[in-house]
C-alpha positions in Angstrom: 9.2 -7.5 11.5 11.7 -5.4 13.5 10.1 -2.0 13.1 8.0 0.1 10.8 7.5 3.8 9.8 4.4 5.6 8.6 4.5 8.5 6.1 1.6 10.5 4.8 2.6 10.7 1.1 -0.5 12.3 -0.3 -3.1 14.2 1.7 -6.1 15.8 0.0 -9.7 16.5 1.1 -11.0 13.2 -0.2 -7.9 11.1 -0.8 -4.9 10.0 1.2 -2.0 7.7 0.8 -0.1 6.3 3.7 3.2 4.5 3.1 4.3 1.9 5.7 8.0 1.0 5.5 8.8 -2.2 7.3 12.2 -3.3 8.5 12.9 -6.9 9.3 15.7 -9.2 10.2 16.3 -10.1 6.5 18.5 -7.7 4.5 18.1 -9.4 1.1 14.9 -7.7 0.1 14.7 -4.9 -2.5 13.9 -1.5 -1.0 10.6 -1.3 -3.0 9.5 -4.6 -1.3 9.7 -3.0 2.1 7.0 -0.4 1.5 3.2 -1.0 1.4 0.9 1.9 0.5 -2.6 2.2 1.7 -4.8 4.4 -0.4 -7.9 5.9 1.3 -10.9 7.7 0.0 -13.5 9.7 1.9 -17.0 8.4 1.1 -20.2 9.5 2.9 -18.1 11.3 5.6 -15.9 8.2 6.4 -12.5 7.1 5.3 -12.4 3.8 3.5 -9.5 1.8 2.1 -9.5 2.1 -1.7 -6.4 0.0 -2.5 -3.4 -1.6 -0.9 -0.2 -1.5 -3.1 3.3 -2.8 -2.8 6.0 -4.9 -4.6 7.4 -8.4 -4.4 10.8 -9.0 -5.9 10.6 -5.5 -7.4 7.3 -6.3 -9.2 4.4 -4.0 -8.3 1.1 -5.5 -7.0 -2.2 -4.0 -6.1 -5.1 -5.6 -4.2 -7.6 -3.7 -6.4 -5.9 -5.0 -9.6 -5.9 -8.6 -8.3 -9.6 -8.4 -7.5 -10.4 -6.7 -10.8 -8.4 -9.3 -12.7 -10.0 -12.2 -10.9 -13.5 -11.0 -11.9 -12.5 -11.0 -15.5 -11.6 -14.7 -15.5 
């Protein structure tokens, strides 16, 4: 990774989404693959990670979905 940029995309009293755009030495990646989103929720007065989302080869992925799907198997 060469550099990164943080953007607060969504800010509410009990939810936030932070987008992290990463820049590397490879230029062959799709623009959507360079952004990872961290979804936070406020529970019991503390911020907690609710999900981590991104894309690989343009296909969306979500840690929450992967975990939910693995429990169904």
